[in-house]
C-alpha positions in Angstrom: 0.5 14.6 -6.1 -2.4 16.0 -8.5 -0.9 18.1 -11.6 1.2 18.0 -14.5 3.9 15.5 -12.9 5.0 11.9 -13.9 4.9 8.8 -12.7 6.5 5.0 -12.2 7.3 2.3 -11.8 10.5 0.5 -12.1 10.2 -3.3 -11.8 12.8 -6.1 -10.6 12.8 -6.4 -13.9 14.2 -2.6 -15.0 10.8 -2.2 -17.1 9.6 1.1 -16.3 6.0 1.2 -16.3 3.8 4.4 -16.2 1.8 5.3 -13.5 -2.0 7.0 -12.8 -2.2 9.3 -9.8 -5.8 7.9 -8.0 -5.9 9.2 -5.0 -4.7 10.1 -1.4 -4.7 9.4 1.6 -4.1 12.0 3.8 -4.4 10.6 7.5 -1.3 8.3 6.5 0.0 10.5 3.8 -0.2 7.5 1.4 -1.1 7.6 -2.3 -3.3 4.9 -4.6 -1.9 4.5 -8.2 -2.9 2.7 -10.9 -0.2 0.9 -13.3 -0.5 2.1 -17.3 1.7 -0.6 -19.4 1.4 0.4 -22.2 0.6 -1.7 -25.7 3.8 -3.0 -26.8 3.9 -4.5 -22.5 3.5 -7.2 -20.8 3.0 -7.3 -17.1 2.9 -9.9 -15.0 2.5 -9.6 -10.8 0.7 -11.1 -8.1 -1.0 -9.2 -5.6 0.3 -9.2 -2.6 -1.7 -11.7 0.4 -3.3 -9.3 3.2 -3.8 -9.5 7.2 -5.6 -7.2 9.0 -4.9 -5.4 12.2 -7.4 -8.2 13.7 -5.2 -10.6 13.0 -1.6 -9.6 14.2 -0.5 -10.0 16.8 2.3 -8.4 19.4 5.5 -9.3 19.1 4.8 -10.8 16.0 8.1 -10.9 13.8 7.6 -8.3 10.2 9.8 -7.7 7.2 10.0 -4.2 5.9 11.5 -4.4 2.7 12.6 -1.6 0.0 16.0 0.4 -1.8 17.6 2.9 -0.2 20.1 5.1 -2.2 20.3 1.8 -4.8 20.6 -1.2 -2.2 17.7 -3.9 -1.9 17.4 -3.6 2.3 15.4 -5.6 4.3 14.8 -4.5 8.1 13.4 -7.5 10.3 11.1 -6.4 13.5 8.3 -7.2 15.5 4.9 -5.5 16.3 5.1 -3.2 19.1 2.1 -1.9 19.8 -1.6 -2.8 17.4 -4.2 -0.3 18.7 -7.7 -0.9 16.2 -9.8 1.8 14.7 -12.9 2.7 15.8 -15.8 4.9 14.1 -13.5 8.1 15.4 -10.2 7.2 15.4 -7.9 5.4 12.8 -5.5 2.6 13.4 -2.6 2.0 13.9 0.5 -0.6 14.1 3.8 0.6 15.9 7.0 -0.9 15.4 10.8 -1.6 16.8 12.2 -0.3 13.6 14.2 2.9 13.4 12.8 4.8 9.9 15.2 6.5 8.2 14.7 8.7 4.9 13.2 6.9 2.3 11.0 4.4 4.8 7.4 6.3 2.7 5.7 2.8 0.4 7.8 0.5 2.0 5.6 -2.7 2.5 5.3 -3.7 6.1 4.6 -8.2 5.8 5.0 -10.9 8.1 7.5 -13.4 7.6 5.1 -15.4 5.0 4.7 -12.7 2.7 1.2 -11.4 3.8 1.0 -7.8 3.5 0.3 -6.1 7.0 0.7 -2.4 5.8 2.6 0.1 4.4 4.7 2.9 6.1 3.3 6.3 4.7 5.9 10.3 4.1 5.9 10.7 8.1 7.2 7.6 8.8 3.5 6.6 10.4 2.1 3.6 9.3 -0.5 3.2 7.3 -2.6 -0.8 8.3 -4.1 -2.4 5.4 -7.7 -1.7 6.8 -5.5 1.7 5.9 -5.6 0.7 2.6 -8.4 -1.5 1.5 -10.3 1.3 2.0 -8.1 4.1 -0.1 -8.7 1.4 -2.7 -12.2 0.6 -1.9 -12.7 4.9 -2.1 -12.0 4.2 -6.2 -13.1 1.6 -7.2 -16.0 1.4 -9.3 -19.3 0.3 -7.8 -22.7 -0.7 -9.4 -24.3 2.2 -7.9 -21.7 4.4 -9.8 -22.7 1.8 -13.2 -25.4 3.0 -15.2 -28.2 0.9 -14.8 -29.1 -2.2 -17.3 -32.2 -2.0 -19.4 -33.7 -4.6 -20.0 -35.0 -5.5 -24.1 -38.4 -7.6 -24.8 
């Protein structure tokens, strides 16, 4: 993903917005990008609300949305297995939905629109906890900032 590539996102109103590549998760094979709109672009996007693995249940109805060959698609299924992450293992979600080519990057949501996870490049499902860890790993933390100096 790194290198001299130009990435962009096409929003629902067909606006094309440049993206900055931030980081890749090699366990789930997902990548994190940041919208980088031009000065003329006004972007109004609300983040999805999230549910942690511990808030999911077996048999819970899920929705997977995406685009296949130019067609908007929605698949409805259920959570068939949940493996909680431990200090030495990664968490996992299994569903009864059979992923096809192009499922990578699709969000997995509950019927209320809460984000549960996302399909990775190998059709592995990255639970929200893995996505959050990736986001947290690139966010600026107070320790990363220059210390404040007091002036008297």
